[in-house]
C-alpha positions as a Markdown table, in Angstrom:
| # | Residue | x | y | z |
|---|---|---|---|---|
| 1 | Met | -59.3 | 256.8 | 103.3 |
| 2 | Asp | -59.5 | 257.0 | 99.5 |
| 3 | Val | -62.9 | 256.8 | 97.7 |
| 4 | Ser | -61.8 | 253.9 | 95.7 |
| 5 | Ala | -61.0 | 252.0 | 98.9 |
| 6 | Ala | -64.4 | 252.8 | 100.4 |
| 7 | Lys | -66.0 | 251.6 | 97.1 |
| 8 | Glu | -64.1 | 248.3 | 97.3 |
| 9 | Ile | -65.1 | 247.8 | 101.0 |
| 10 | Gly | -68.7 | 248.6 | 100.1 |
| 11 | Ala | -68.7 | 246.1 | 97.2 |
| 12 | Gly | -67.2 | 243.5 | 99.5 |
| 13 | Ile | -69.9 | 243.9 | 102.1 |
| 14 | Ala | -72.6 | 243.7 | 99.3 |
| 15 | Val | -71.2 | 240.4 | 98.1 |
| 16 | Ile | -71.5 | 238.9 | 101.6 |
| 17 | Ala | -75.1 | 238.1 | 100.7 |
| 18 | Leu | -73.8 | 235.5 | 98.3 |
| 19 | Ala | -72.8 | 233.3 | 101.2 |
| 20 | Gly | -76.4 | 233.2 | 102.3 |
| 21 | Val | -77.6 | 232.4 | 98.8 |
| 22 | Gly | -75.2 | 229.5 | 98.6 |
| 23 | Val | -76.6 | 228.1 | 101.8 |
| 24 | Gly | -80.1 | 228.7 | 100.7 |
| 25 | Ile | -79.8 | 226.9 | 97.3 |
| 26 | Gly | -78.0 | 224.0 | 99.0 |
| 27 | Asn | -80.9 | 223.7 | 101.5 |
| 28 | Ile | -83.5 | 223.9 | 98.7 |
| 29 | Phe | -82.0 | 221.1 | 96.7 |
| 30 | Ser | -81.2 | 218.9 | 99.7 |
| 31 | Thr | -84.8 | 219.1 | 100.8 |
| 32 | Leu | -86.0 | 218.6 | 97.3 |
| 33 | Val | -84.0 | 215.4 | 96.9 |
| 34 | Ser | -85.0 | 214.2 | 100.4 |
| 35 | Ser | -88.7 | 214.8 | 99.7 |
| 36 | Ile | -88.6 | 213.0 | 96.4 |
| 37 | Ala | -86.7 | 210.1 | 98.0 |
| 38 | Arg | -89.4 | 209.7 | 100.6 |
| 39 | Asn | -92.4 | 210.0 | 98.2 |
| 40 | Pro | -91.4 | 209.5 | 94.5 |
| 41 | Ala | -95.1 | 210.0 | 93.5 |
| 42 | Ser | -95.0 | 213.6 | 94.5 |
| 43 | Arg | -92.2 | 214.4 | 92.2 |
| 44 | Ser | -94.2 | 216.4 | 89.7 |
| 45 | His | -95.7 | 218.6 | 92.4 |
| 46 | Val | -92.6 | 219.2 | 94.5 |
| 47 | Phe | -90.1 | 219.8 | 91.6 |
| 48 | Gly | -91.9 | 222.9 | 90.4 |
| 49 | Ile | -92.0 | 224.4 | 93.9 |
| 50 | Gly | -88.2 | 223.6 | 94.3 |
| 51 | Met | -87.4 | 225.3 | 91.0 |
| 52 | Leu | -89.5 | 228.4 | 92.0 |
| 53 | Gly | -87.6 | 228.5 | 95.3 |
| 54 | Phe | -84.3 | 228.2 | 93.4 |
| 55 | Ala | -85.2 | 231.0 | 91.0 |
| 56 | Leu | -86.2 | 233.3 | 93.8 |
| 57 | Thr | -83.1 | 232.6 | 95.8 |
| 58 | Glu | -80.9 | 233.1 | 92.7 |
| 59 | Ala | -82.6 | 236.5 | 92.1 |
| 60 | Val | -81.2 | 237.6 | 95.4 |
| 61 | Ala | -77.7 | 236.7 | 94.3 |
| 62 | Leu | -78.1 | 238.7 | 91.1 |
| 63 | Tyr | -79.4 | 241.7 | 93.0 |
| 64 | Ala | -76.4 | 241.5 | 95.3 |
| 65 | Leu | -74.0 | 241.3 | 92.4 |
| 66 | Leu | -75.8 | 244.2 | 90.6 |
| 67 | Ile | -75.4 | 246.4 | 93.8 |
| 68 | Ala | -71.7 | 245.5 | 94.1 |
| 69 | Phe | -71.1 | 246.4 | 90.4 |
| 70 | Leu | -73.0 | 249.7 | 90.8 |
| 71 | Ile | -70.9 | 250.6 | 93.8 |
| 72 | Leu | -67.7 | 249.8 | 92.0 |
| 73 | Phe | -68.3 | 251.2 | 88.5 |
| 74 | Val | -70.7 | 254.1 | 89.0 |
């Protein structure tokens, strides 16, 4: 097997984490909308926590992409 082929396989495996990130972000926002629909008065409290969860989940996606790019181009 060629080294470039192994790099492409490794980068593809690293990007698999993005599927979990997509599911996590969907879960965060569906729960956020559901909780605000049930109790609109708690929007100011729940919205900040939802955005924090979104930012932390999105950071995992950026790390996965960074690792994939490092595998491919270094």
